[in-house]
N, C-alpha and C positions, 0 to 999 in steps of 0.2 A: 621762255625757258630757263631752268637753271646753268647760271656757270657750272663747268668742273673743273678742276686746279690745273687741266691740260692747257682749257681755252685762256686762264689767268696767264699762263707761263708763256705762251705765243701770242698772248697781245704785245702787238707791236703800237708804238705810238707815234703818232707825226711827229716834226721836230720843228720846232719852230726857232725864231729869232730870240734869246736869251731863252731858250728852254730850262726845263730841271735839269738839277743831278741826274745825270743816266745810273751811276753807281747807285746813288741815294735811291731811285725810284726803282730798281733791280732789288735791292738791296729789301725794299718795301713790298713788293710783290713775292718773292721770295718765303718774306714772312706771312706773306696771305697764304700761298700756297699750300704753305705749311699747317697754319689752322684752318684754312677750309677744308685740307685733309683728315685733319682730326675732326673736323665736327664732322663729315661726311662718315667717315670709319664708325665714331660715336652715333650716329643716327642708323648706319645699317644693324649696328649693336642694338642698339633698341627698338629698333623695327623687329630684329629676329627675337627679342626678349618681348614684345609685346604680342608677336606671334605665338609663342611659347605661351605667354600666358594667357592669352585669346583658347588657345587651344585647351590649357588647365580649366579657364571659365567654361569653356563648353561642354568639357569632362565632370566637372562639376554641377554645371548645368543639369546634366541628364544624370548625376546623382542625385541630386534632388529633386528632378522631377519622379524618379522610380522610388526615392523616399518615400514624394508624397501619394505616388499610387500606390506604394505600400501601404501606409497609415491609411489610407482611405479605403482599402481591400480588409485592412485588419479589423480596422473599425467597423463594416459591412458585416464581416464575419461574426466580430463581435456582436453586432446586434441581431443577427440570423441565430446564433447560439444560445441567446439571453430570449430571443421570441420563443425560438422552441422546447426551450427550457422551460419556460413558461406554459404553453401549449401544452406539455409531456405534464408538466406539475398541476396543471388545470383538470389533464383528463388521471391522473393518478388520486387528486382528490374526489372525482365524480366518481369513479372506480371504488374508491373506499368507501363513499356516503352509500351508493348502491350495495356495496355486500355488511355495511353496516344496517342497512334498512333491509334486506334479506334475512341477515340473522336473528334482528331483533322482530320482524314477523315472525319467522320461524319458530322463534323462542316462545314468542305469544302464543302465538297458534299451538305449540308440545305445552305449553302449561294450560293452556285451555282445554286440551286434549287429558289431559293427566286429569285434572280438579274432575271433569266429567267422567273420567275412570274411576276415580277415588270416591265420588258421588254415587255412582252406580254400585260400588264395591260396598257402598255403607248399606245400601237399600237391600242387595242381595243377602248384607249381614245378616241385618233385619229380620230378612226374609225367613233366613236360615235360623237364625235364632227364636222365631217364633214358633218354625215348623217343631224345631226339635223342644220347644219348653212343651210344645201341644203332645209330641211322640211321650215325652219324659212323663208328664201327666198322663196320659192313655195307659201307658206302662206303668205307672203310679196304682189308677182305679184300676186296672186288672188286678195290680198285686194285693190291692185293699179291696178288691171287693170278694163279697162272698162266695162267688160261685165257684171258687178254690174250692173252698170247704168241703163244697158239694161233689164237686167233683171227687176229691179225692175218696171221700165219703163211698161214693159211686163204685169207683175202680176199687177198694178195698170190698164191696159187698160183692161185685163180679168176679173178683179174684176168690173169691169165698166161695162166691156159689160155684164158679169152675171146679173147684176144689174137690166143693163134695159132689159135683156131675161124676168127674173122673177117678171119684175114688168108689161109687157104689157099680 
C-alpha cells in the first residue's frame, strides 16, 4: 500500500542513543510531505487528463468506425449504382439494336413491296399501252377502211330514195 502524506507526517521514529537531529529529520519529512502531496496532485491531474483523453479517444474511435462504415456503404452504393447503370445501358443498347433491326427489316420489306408494285405497274402500263395501241390501230384501220365510203354512198342513196318516195 502506498504511503500518504498523512502517514509520513504521523510517522514517529524510536529514539536511540545519539540519534538523528530531530529538527533536521522533521524538516526533511516536511519537505518530503510537500513534494509527495505535489506528486499526488500531479498524478490525480494526469489521471483526469488520461480519462479525458481516453473519452476523446473513444469518441474519435467511434467517429473513425462510423466514417469507415460510411465509406464502405458509399463504396457499396457506388458499386451498386455503377452495376445498375451498366445493366441499364446494356438494356438500352439491346432495345436500340432491336429497334434498329425492326426498322431495317420494315424498310427492306417496304422496299421489296414497292419494287413489286413498280414491276406490276410497269406490266400494267405495257398491257395498257399494247391495248391502246391495238385500239388506236383498230380505229385507224376502221377510218382507212373503204367501208366508210360505201356506207356514205348507201346512206346518200337511201336518203334519196326516201325523198323520192315521199315526193311521190
